[in-house]
C-alpha positions as CSV (number, residue, x, y, z in Angstrom):
1,M,215.7,12.9,55.9
2,F,214.6,14.9,52.9
3,D,216.2,16.7,49.9
4,D,213.3,18.9,48.8
5,L,213.8,22.5,50.2
6,G,210.1,23.0,49.9
7,L,209.6,20.5,52.8
8,I,211.4,22.8,55.2
9,L,208.2,24.8,55.7
10,V,205.9,21.8,55.7
11,L,208.0,20.0,58.4
12,K,208.9,23.0,60.6
13,D,206.3,22.4,63.3
14,L,206.8,18.6,63.5
15,N,208.7,17.5,66.5
16,V,211.0,15.1,64.7
17,P,214.7,15.6,63.7
18,K,214.9,17.3,60.3
19,I,217.9,16.2,58.2
20,L,218.4,18.0,55.0
21,M,220.1,15.7,52.4
22,L,222.2,18.0,50.1
23,T,224.1,15.3,48.2
24,H,225.7,17.8,45.9
25,L,224.7,21.2,47.3
26,G,226.0,21.0,50.9
27,N,229.5,22.1,49.9
28,S,230.1,25.5,51.6
29,L,230.3,26.5,55.2
30,R,228.1,29.6,54.6
31,G,225.4,27.7,52.8
32,I,225.2,24.9,55.4
33,T,225.2,27.3,58.3
34,K,222.2,29.1,56.7
35,Y,220.3,25.8,56.2
36,L,221.0,24.9,59.9
37,E,218.7,27.9,60.8
38,Y,215.8,25.8,59.5
39,V,216.8,22.1,60.1
40,D,218.5,20.1,62.8
41,T,221.3,18.9,60.6
42,V,222.5,18.9,57.0
43,M,224.3,16.1,55.1
44,I,227.7,17.4,53.7
45,S,228.2,17.0,50.0
46,T,230.1,14.0,48.6
47,D,231.8,16.4,46.2
48,L,234.4,17.7,48.8
49,A,237.9,16.8,49.7
50,Y,238.9,15.5,53.1
51,E,240.3,18.9,54.3
52,E,237.2,20.8,53.0
53,I,235.0,18.4,55.0
54,A,237.1,18.9,58.1
55,Y,236.9,22.7,57.7
56,I,233.1,22.7,57.5
57,L,232.7,20.3,60.4
58,N,235.1,22.3,62.6
59,N,233.2,25.5,61.9
60,T,229.4,24.8,61.9
61,P,227.2,25.6,64.9
62,K,225.6,22.1,64.8
63,P,226.8,18.6,64.1
64,L,226.4,17.4,60.5
65,V,225.6,14.2,58.7
66,L,228.6,12.6,56.9
67,F,228.0,10.5,53.8
68,T,230.3,7.6,54.6
69,F,229.5,4.8,52.3
70,G,227.3,3.9,49.4
71,L,226.2,4.6,45.9
72,V,226.1,8.4,45.2
73,P,223.0,9.6,43.4
74,L,224.4,11.7,40.4
75,M,221.1,12.7,38.7
76,Y,217.4,12.3,39.2
77,S,214.7,12.8,36.6
78,R,211.0,12.7,37.2
79,R,210.8,11.2,33.7
80,T,210.8,7.4,33.3
81,L,213.9,7.5,31.0
82,L,214.4,3.7,30.8
83,T,210.8,3.2,29.8
84,N,210.9,6.0,27.3
85,Y,214.1,4.6,25.7
86,A,212.7,1.0,25.6
87,L,209.4,2.1,24.1
88,N,211.2,4.1,21.4
89,A,213.7,1.3,20.7
90,K,211.0,-1.4,20.9
91,T,212.9,-3.4,23.5
92,P,211.9,-4.9,26.8
93,I,211.5,-2.3,29.6
94,P,214.2,-2.7,32.3
95,K,213.9,-1.3,35.8
96,K,217.7,-1.3,36.4
97,I,220.6,-1.2,34.0
98,T,224.3,-0.6,34.2
99,S,225.7,1.8,31.6
100,H,229.2,2.8,30.7
101,I,230.8,6.1,29.5
102,N,234.4,5.4,28.7
103,E,235.9,3.6,31.8
104,K,233.1,5.0,34.2
105,Y,230.0,3.0,34.8
106,F,226.6,3.9,36.4
107,H,223.6,2.2,37.8
108,I,220.4,3.6,36.3
109,V,217.3,2.7,38.2
110,E,213.7,3.5,37.4
111,N,210.4,3.3,39.4
112,D,207.0,5.0,39.1
113,Y,208.4,8.3,40.3
114,G,211.3,8.6,37.8
115,T,214.9,7.6,37.1
116,V,218.0,7.9,39.2
117,F,221.6,7.6,38.0
118,Y,224.0,6.3,40.7
119,T,227.8,5.9,40.7
120,G,228.9,2.5,39.6
121,K,231.3,2.1,42.5
122,Y,230.5,2.6,46.2
123,F,231.7,5.8,47.7
124,L,233.9,5.2,50.8
125,N,235.1,7.9,53.1
126,K,237.9,5.9,55.0
127,E,238.5,8.9,57.4
128,A,234.9,9.2,58.5
129,D,235.7,8.2,62.1
130,K,238.4,11.0,62.4
131,Y,236.0,13.9,62.0
132,P,234.6,15.9,65.0
133,N,231.1,17.3,65.1
134,V,229.3,14.5,63.2
135,Y,225.6,14.0,64.0
136,A,225.5,10.7,62.1
137,E,227.2,8.7,59.3
138,Y,225.1,8.0,56.3
139,Y,225.3,4.6,54.5
140,N,223.5,3.7,51.2
141,P,224.1,0.0,50.6
142,L,221.7,-0.1,47.6
143,F,222.0,-3.3,45.6
144,L,224.3,-5.1,48.2
145,S,223.4,-8.5,49.4
146,D,222.7,-9.2,53.1
147,E,226.2,-10.7,53.4
148,E,227.9,-7.7,51.8
149,I,226.0,-5.4,54.1
150,K,227.3,-7.4,57.1
151,M,230.8,-7.0,55.7
152,V,230.3,-3.2,55.4
153,I,229.1,-3.1,59.0
154,D,232.3,-4.9,60.0
155,N,234.4,-2.4,57.9
156,N,235.3,-5.1,55.5
157,Y,235.1,-3.8,51.9
158,T,237.2,-6.7,50.4
159,N,234.8,-7.7,47.6
160,I,233.0,-4.4,47.2
161,D,234.1,-2.0,44.4
162,T,234.7,1.3,46.3
163,F,236.3,4.6,45.4
164,S,237.0,7.9,47.2
165,F,235.2,10.0,44.5
166,L,236.5,13.5,45.1
167,L,237.9,13.1,48.6
168,D,241.5,13.2,47.3
169,K,240.9,16.1,44.9
170,K,240.7,19.7,46.1
171,T,237.6,21.2,44.5
172,M,238.4,24.9,44.9
173,Y,241.1,26.4,42.7
174,K,242.5,29.9,42.3
175,L,242.6,30.9,38.7
176,K,245.7,32.4,37.3
177,E,245.6,36.1,36.6
178,E,246.0,37.1,33.0
179,D,248.1,40.1,31.9
């Protein structure tokens, strides 16, 4: 699995399944179909509604990967943002923090390669098993304990803070015409 489009050419001659992870970019049938000319499968964006996912899955020439459960990466920076902030504020340097903006919260994680912002809650597509044409379901149990991961495997999300992200919200709108 990879998300860097530059790797398509590097990996093209390798005899391994090539899965393009387009967390926020795999959101149109036309775009996904074009990428499928170069890779074995593509992960559908988490930014789509149930019916938009079904439409894409029903009309692509190859099965696709469906993000089913996990923290959704919202932003990546090659910069070490937590370190930069801590050095400027003269505070200890954390490798992971939870930050809030109004009622939303985020996990912010840093390593030697940069900083990633994740959703605070775990994305859950409760209708994942209803879709046709699925190559694989993708799970990202980052920060869950072994016991919680076992619960997820058993489809038990009782003590895990989940949400449907945009699954219940249509993302395409027709603008009103003005006079």
